[in-house]
C-alpha positions in Angstrom: -24.3 -3.6 -63.3 -23.4 -4.7 -66.8 -26.8 -6.3 -67.2 -28.7 -3.2 -66.3 -30.9 -2.1 -69.2 -31.0 1.6 -68.4 -29.2 4.4 -66.7 -31.9 4.5 -64.1 -31.3 0.8 -63.2 -27.6 1.5 -63.0 -28.3 4.4 -60.7 -30.5 2.2 -58.5 -27.9 -0.6 -58.3 -25.2 2.0 -57.5 -27.4 3.5 -54.8 -28.1 0.0 -53.3 -24.4 -0.8 -53.3 -23.6 2.5 -51.6 -26.4 1.9 -49.1 -25.0 -1.5 -48.4 -21.5 -0.1 -48.0 -22.8 2.6 -45.6 -24.8 0.1 -43.6 -21.8 -2.2 -43.4 -19.6 0.6 -42.3 -22.1 1.8 -39.7 -22.7 -1.8 -38.4 -18.9 -2.5 -38.4 -18.2 0.7 -36.4 -21.0 -0.1 -33.9 -19.6 -3.6 -33.3 -16.1 -2.2 -32.8 -17.5 0.5 -30.4 -19.5 -2.1 -28.4 -16.4 -4.4 -28.3 -14.2 -1.6 -27.1 -16.8 -0.5 -24.5 -17.1 -4.0 -23.1 -13.3 -4.4 -23.1 -12.9 -1.1 -21.2 -15.5 -2.3 -18.7 -13.7 -5.6 -18.2 -10.4 -3.8 -17.8 -11.9 -1.4 -15.2 -13.5 -4.3 -13.3 -10.2 -6.1 -13.2 -8.5 -2.9 -11.9 -11.3 -2.4 -9.3 -11.1 -6.0 -8.1 -7.3 -5.8 -7.9 -7.4 -2.5 -6.0 -10.0 -3.9 -3.6 -7.9 -7.0 -3.0 -4.8 -4.9 -2.4 -6.6 -2.8 0.2 -8.0 -5.9 1.8 -4.6 -7.7 1.8 -2.9 -4.6 3.2 -5.4 -4.2 6.0 -5.1 -7.9 6.8 -1.3 -7.8 6.7 -1.3 -4.9 9.1 -3.6 -6.6 11.5 -1.6 -9.8 11.3 1.6 -7.9 11.9 0.4 -6.2 15.1 -1.2 -9.4 16.3 2.2 -11.1 15.8 4.1 -8.3 17.6 1.9 -8.4 20.6 2.0 -12.2 20.8 5.8 -12.1 20.4 6.1 -9.8 23.3 3.7 -11.8 25.4 6.0 -14.8 24.6 8.9 -12.9 26.2 6.7 -12.2 29.2 6.2 -16.0 29.5 10.0 -16.6 29.3 10.3 -17.5 25.7 13.5 -16.5 23.8 13.9 -15.8 20.1 14.2 -18.5 17.4 15.8 -18.6 14.0 12.6 -19.8 12.3 10.7 -17.0 10.4 7.5 -19.0 10.6 7.7 -18.8 14.5 6.1 -15.9 16.3 9.3 -15.7 18.4 11.5 -15.2 15.3 14.5 -12.8 15.4 17.1 -12.3 12.6 20.0 -13.2 15.0 20.5 -14.4 18.5 22.3 -11.3 19.8 19.8 -10.7 22.7 21.1 -8.3 25.3 19.9 -10.4 28.2 22.3 -11.3 30.9 20.5 -14.4 32.1 22.1 -17.5 30.7 19.6 -20.2 29.7 20.0 -23.8 28.7 17.2 -23.3 26.0 19.1 -20.6 24.1 21.4 -21.2 21.2 23.2 -19.2 18.5 22.4 -18.4 14.9 23.2 -15.7 12.4 20.6 -16.3 9.7 17.1 -17.7 9.4 16.9 -21.5 9.4 13.9 -21.4 7.1 14.5 -18.6 4.7 11.8 -19.6 2.2 9.1 -20.1 4.8 6.1 -17.9 5.2 6.8 -15.3 7.9 4.7 -15.5 11.0 3.5 -11.9 10.6 1.8 -12.8 7.3 -0.4 -15.4 9.0 -0.4 -14.4 12.7 -0.4 -18.1 13.6 1.6 -19.9 16.3 3.8 -22.6 14.9 4.1 -26.0 16.6 7.6 -24.9 17.6 6.2 -21.9 19.4 3.7 -24.0 21.3 6.2 -26.7 22.2 8.7 -24.1 23.4 6.0 -22.6 25.6 5.3 -26.0 27.1 9.0 -26.5 27.7 9.4 -23.1 29.5 6.4 -24.0 31.7 8.0 -27.4 32.5 11.3 -25.6 33.3 9.4 -23.4 35.7 9.8 -20.1 33.8 6.2 -19.3 34.4 
């Protein structure tokens, strides 16, 4: 600017500087807008994925729950009693069953023996204890 030989050169340089500033401002704003748009899209995709997973997990958990309940009741029909293990299909929180039939395979408890274990209704799978107890009741002639 100081080396400009005339007012018209100064005006041209000033115009070029203003044009560059405007171009920089517009480009900077466009980059920020694009970044924010992409960030919003990513956030929305994460929300959508999370919600889809929750719906899927919820439906799966409900199916597992009812599968476990039905299997549990079928276990009773086969002569199986409750167990203190949450990972067993035959789990119950306490042993206070209202059955009058004494059994050598029943025992007492007041709290779960595996409080940190995955509960059977989350997986709907028979534990090895469930299977072994069914074998035992068969050997004892319960069914």
